[in-house]
Every structure is written in structure tokens, then in C-alpha cells.
C-alpha positions as CSV (number, residue, x, y, z in Angstrom):
1,M,-144.1,79.3,-118.1
2,T,-145.0,82.0,-120.8
3,T,-144.6,85.5,-120.6
4,K,-148.3,85.5,-120.3
5,S,-148.7,83.0,-117.7
6,R,-146.2,84.8,-115.8
7,R,-148.0,88.6,-116.4
8,S,-151.4,86.8,-115.0
9,E,-149.5,85.6,-112.0
10,R,-148.3,88.9,-111.1
11,P,-150.3,90.9,-108.3
12,T,-152.2,94.1,-109.6
13,A,-152.2,97.1,-107.7
14,L,-154.4,97.2,-104.6
15,T,-157.9,98.5,-105.8
16,H,-158.9,99.7,-102.3
17,V,-156.3,101.9,-101.7
18,D,-155.6,105.5,-103.3
19,A,-152.5,107.0,-104.6
20,A,-151.9,108.4,-101.1
21,G,-152.4,105.1,-99.7
22,R,-155.5,106.0,-97.7
23,P,-158.2,103.1,-98.0
24,G,-161.6,103.6,-99.9
25,M,-164.6,102.0,-101.6
26,V,-163.9,101.2,-105.5
27,D,-166.0,103.3,-107.7
28,V,-167.9,100.9,-109.9
29,G,-169.9,103.7,-111.7
30,A,-168.5,103.4,-115.0
31,K,-168.6,99.8,-115.1
32,A,-171.1,97.7,-117.0
33,S,-174.1,95.3,-115.2
34,T,-173.1,91.8,-116.0
35,R,-174.3,88.4,-114.8
36,R,-171.6,87.6,-111.8
37,S,-171.4,84.4,-109.9
38,A,-168.9,83.0,-107.4
39,M,-168.5,80.0,-105.6
40,A,-166.8,79.1,-102.2
41,E,-166.2,76.2,-99.8
42,A,-165.5,75.6,-96.3
43,R,-164.5,72.6,-94.7
44,V,-165.5,71.4,-91.4
45,V,-163.3,68.3,-89.7
46,F,-164.6,66.5,-87.2
47,P,-162.8,63.8,-84.7
48,K,-164.1,60.5,-85.8
49,P,-166.4,59.7,-83.0
50,V,-168.0,63.1,-83.5
51,A,-168.5,62.5,-86.8
52,A,-170.0,59.1,-86.4
53,I,-172.6,60.6,-83.9
54,L,-173.4,63.5,-85.9
55,Q,-174.1,60.8,-89.1
56,R,-176.0,58.5,-86.8
57,D,-178.0,61.1,-85.7
58,G,-179.0,62.8,-89.2
59,M,-176.8,65.8,-88.1
60,R,-179.1,67.1,-85.5
61,S,-177.8,68.3,-82.1
62,A,-179.5,69.6,-78.7
63,K,-179.7,72.6,-80.7
64,G,-181.6,71.7,-83.4
65,P,-180.8,70.4,-87.1
66,I,-177.8,71.4,-87.7
67,L,-177.5,71.7,-91.6
68,D,-180.7,73.8,-92.2
69,T,-179.4,76.1,-89.4
70,A,-176.2,76.4,-91.1
71,I,-177.7,76.9,-94.4
72,I,-180.0,80.2,-92.7
73,A,-177.1,81.3,-91.1
74,G,-174.9,81.4,-94.6
75,T,-177.5,82.6,-96.3
76,M,-178.0,85.7,-93.9
77,A,-174.3,86.3,-94.0
78,V,-174.3,86.6,-97.8
79,K,-176.8,89.0,-97.8
80,R,-174.9,91.2,-95.0
81,T,-171.5,91.0,-96.2
82,H,-171.4,94.8,-97.0
83,E,-172.2,95.1,-93.5
84,L,-169.1,92.7,-92.2
85,I,-166.2,93.7,-95.0
86,P,-165.9,97.7,-95.2
87,F,-165.3,98.0,-98.7
88,C,-167.8,95.7,-100.2
89,H,-170.7,97.1,-102.0
90,P,-174.3,96.6,-101.1
91,L,-176.0,94.1,-103.4
92,A,-179.2,92.7,-104.4
93,I,-178.2,89.1,-104.2
94,E,-180.2,87.2,-107.1
95,K,-179.0,83.7,-106.0
96,C,-177.9,82.1,-103.0
97,R,-177.3,78.4,-102.6
98,I,-175.7,76.4,-100.2
99,E,-175.0,72.8,-99.8
100,A,-173.3,70.7,-97.2
101,A,-172.4,66.9,-97.2
102,F,-169.6,64.6,-95.7
103,E,-167.1,64.1,-98.8
104,M,-165.1,61.9,-96.3
105,P,-166.0,59.8,-93.1
106,T,-165.1,63.2,-91.0
107,V,-165.4,65.8,-93.1
108,L,-168.1,68.1,-94.0
109,V,-167.9,70.1,-96.9
110,I,-169.8,73.8,-97.4
111,R,-170.4,75.3,-100.4
112,C,-171.8,78.4,-101.2
113,E,-173.0,80.1,-104.8
114,V,-173.8,83.2,-105.2
115,A,-174.9,85.2,-108.2
116,V,-176.3,88.6,-109.0
117,S,-176.5,91.1,-112.1
118,H,-174.0,93.9,-111.0
119,K,-171.0,96.3,-111.6
120,T,-169.2,94.1,-108.9
121,G,-168.4,90.6,-108.2
122,V,-169.9,88.5,-105.3
123,E,-166.7,86.3,-104.0
124,M,-166.9,87.8,-100.8
125,E,-170.6,87.3,-100.7
126,A,-169.7,83.3,-101.6
127,L,-166.9,83.3,-98.7
128,T,-168.7,84.8,-96.4
129,G,-171.6,82.3,-96.6
130,A,-169.3,79.4,-96.3
131,T,-167.3,80.9,-93.6
132,V,-170.7,81.7,-91.4
133,A,-172.1,78.3,-92.4
134,A,-169.0,76.5,-91.3
135,L,-169.1,78.5,-88.0
136,T,-172.8,77.5,-87.2
137,V,-171.8,74.3,-87.8
138,Y,-169.1,74.5,-85.1
139,D,-171.4,76.4,-82.9
140,M,-174.0,73.7,-83.1
141,C,-171.8,71.0,-82.4
142,K,-169.0,72.4,-79.7
143,A,-171.0,70.8,-76.9
144,L,-169.5,67.3,-78.6
145,S,-166.1,68.6,-79.0
146,H,-163.8,71.9,-79.3
147,E,-161.5,69.8,-81.3
148,I,-163.5,70.6,-84.5
149,V,-161.8,72.4,-87.1
150,I,-162.7,74.6,-89.8
151,E,-160.1,74.6,-92.7
152,G,-159.9,75.2,-96.4
153,V,-161.8,78.3,-96.9
154,R,-161.3,79.3,-100.5
155,L,-162.9,80.5,-103.6
156,L,-163.5,77.5,-105.8
157,A,-164.8,79.7,-109.0
158,K,-166.0,83.1,-110.0
159,R,-167.9,84.1,-113.7
160,G,-168.2,87.8,-114.5
161,G,-165.9,90.8,-114.8
162,R,-162.7,90.7,-115.7
163,R,-161.1,87.5,-114.5
164,R,-162.7,84.0,-114.4
165,I,-162.0,81.4,-111.9
166,V,-162.6,77.7,-112.3
167,D,-161.4,75.1,-109.8
168,G,-159.5,77.6,-107.7
169,K,-157.1,79.0,-110.6
170,V,-157.4,82.1,-112.8
171,R,-158.3,81.2,-116.5
172,S,-158.3,83.5,-119.0
């Protein structure tokens, strides 16, 4: 491992804590507005019989269309992230795309991509959108089983700002 690699892995100072250790919102006033985007995912793991029922029924439950409802809920959450996470800046979201598909017979993968032209990134918005969409799927399917698991919520990609993340790894 090179010195540069070690340096990039070292945690930097927390940005939401001042010198006295008190929390506060980051001042982004001096930063340049640039195009920033992020993609996050969450995985919903179903018991085998439940996954089979959902796929057979076209991802509809007694509560209605599961994926359509999850996409709407995730999109709403993206736009309101600053109301949920105390130090997130309110942003005029320019792009929000949520997709969901079974990538394995029992695993539904939800991906949320968010973009904005601003002075701060949209990682938290993408993570919030994917998570709330997954929670909505759980809510709409829990009558079938309480053994559904939400896992693997993670940031997949980030562009704009000082750091770039691709495939969940920091890139120069």
C-alpha cells in the first residue's frame, strides 16, 4: 500500500463538529456550485415463498402496487432529507430516479440516483431515498411475513465535490 493510499483511507476531521466539540451545519457559502450526483442502494430480502408470491402477483399486495408506491415514497424522502437529518442542507433536487428489481430470486435491489447543481453533495438524499423505498416495500409486504430483511444500505457512487466514489470505493 502506498503512502497516498494510506492517506486517502485516514479519516478526516468531522465536518459537523466545531473546535469546541459542538455540532453545527457546515458553512458551504464559499464553495462553488457544481453538478453533484450520488447513487445508493438498499436490498430487501424475502423468504422464498413470499418472493415467489410477489413475483407471481406482479409486485402487488392488498395495499396496492408495491414498487410504484415505494418509488413515490423514496422520491418524497429524497426531497425532505433535510427535515430528517439535522445538518443536511435543503436542496432543490434536479434529478431523482429510483429503480427496483429482483437481482436474485429472493433479493429485491432498490437503487436511488440523485443529482443537483449546488455547493454540497447529495449522498444523504440518495441513501434516504433508497432506505425509505425499502421501508415502504417492507410495510406493504409485512402481512405476508415479518421475516423480510432490509440490508446492505450503502453509497455506490458519488460525483462532484472533493471526493469521487465509484463502486463504493473512494477514487481520486
